[in-house]
C-alpha positions in Angstrom: 0.0 0.0 -0.3 3.3 2.7 0.9 4.7 1.5 -2.3 1.6 2.6 -4.4 1.2 5.4 -2.4 4.1 6.8 -3.0 3.4 6.4 -6.5 1.0 8.3 -7.0 2.7 11.2 -5.1 6.2 11.0 -7.4 3.4 10.7 -10.4 1.6 13.7 -9.2 4.7 16.0 -8.2 5.9 15.4 -11.9 3.0 16.3 -13.3 2.0 19.6 -11.5 5.9 21.3 -11.7 6.7 22.8 -14.4 9.3 21.8 -16.6 12.5 22.5 -17.2 14.4 22.2 -19.6 16.9 20.0 -19.8 20.8 20.5 -20.5 20.4 18.4 -24.6 16.6 20.4 -25.4 16.7 23.0 -27.8 15.7 25.7 -25.4 18.3 25.8 -23.2 21.1 25.5 -26.2 19.1 29.0 -27.0 20.1 30.1 -24.1 23.8 29.7 -24.0 25.8 32.2 -25.1 27.7 31.5 -28.1 31.8 30.2 -27.4 33.7 34.0 -28.4 36.7 32.2 -30.1 38.9 28.4 -28.9 40.6 28.3 -25.9 44.6 28.1 -27.3 46.1 25.1 -27.7 49.4 25.0 -24.5 50.6 23.5 -27.5 51.1 26.3 -30.4 53.5 27.8 -28.7 57.1 27.1 -27.4 58.2 27.1 -23.8 58.8 30.4 -22.2 61.6 30.5 -19.5 61.6 33.7 -16.8 63.9 35.9 -17.7 67.3 36.5 -15.9 66.4 38.9 -14.3 62.7 37.1 -12.9 65.0 34.2 -12.0 67.2 35.9 -9.9 64.1 37.7 -8.2 63.4 34.2 -6.9 66.4 32.7 -6.4 67.3 36.3 -4.2 63.9 35.6 -2.0 65.1 32.2 -1.5 67.4 33.1 -0.2 65.9 35.8 2.3 64.4 33.3 3.3 66.5 30.7 3.9 68.9 33.7 6.4 65.3 33.9 8.3 64.7 30.5 8.7 68.7 30.4 10.3 67.9 33.0 12.4 65.0 31.5 13.9 67.1 28.1 13.7 69.4 29.5 15.8 68.1 31.3 18.1 66.1 28.7 18.7 68.9 26.0 19.6 70.9 29.2 22.0 67.0 29.2 23.9 67.3 25.8 24.7 70.6 25.5 25.1 70.2 27.8 27.8 67.2 26.1 29.5 70.9 23.3 30.3 72.8 26.8 31.3 75.4 27.0 28.2 76.4 29.1 27.4 75.6 29.7 22.8 76.8 32.8 20.9 75.3 32.7 18.3 75.8 35.7 15.6 73.5 37.4 12.7 73.7 39.9 10.9 73.3 43.2 11.9 73.3 41.7 15.5 74.2 44.4 18.1 77.1 41.8 19.3 79.3 39.8 17.1 80.5 35.7 18.9 83.7 36.9 20.2 82.0 39.8 23.0 80.2 35.9 24.3 83.4 34.3 25.0 84.6 34.2 28.3 88.4 34.9 29.0 89.6 34.5 25.4 88.2 31.0 25.5 86.0 30.0 21.9 83.2 27.7 22.5 
């Protein structure tokens, strides 16, 4: 009985609701804008590599990022050793003190 009721309900819903045009109907195709131009194939022109200036800028960014990570690594290492009571002389470009300032009585670390 439930199956019969469900079938009647489904039939009523499909019969009473307005139909929308499907993707493959002429109405749907008429509403769509025509493609303006064919897409350009990537194989139609040769491979273009970065210029010398672009490559230099890319490598400069990588070097700056590496230097920044080295500074962070040195600071973390010094902090970890300081928690163990070890003086770790570290320095970085632009630091107010050099590594020689951290040596005691001429003993280098």
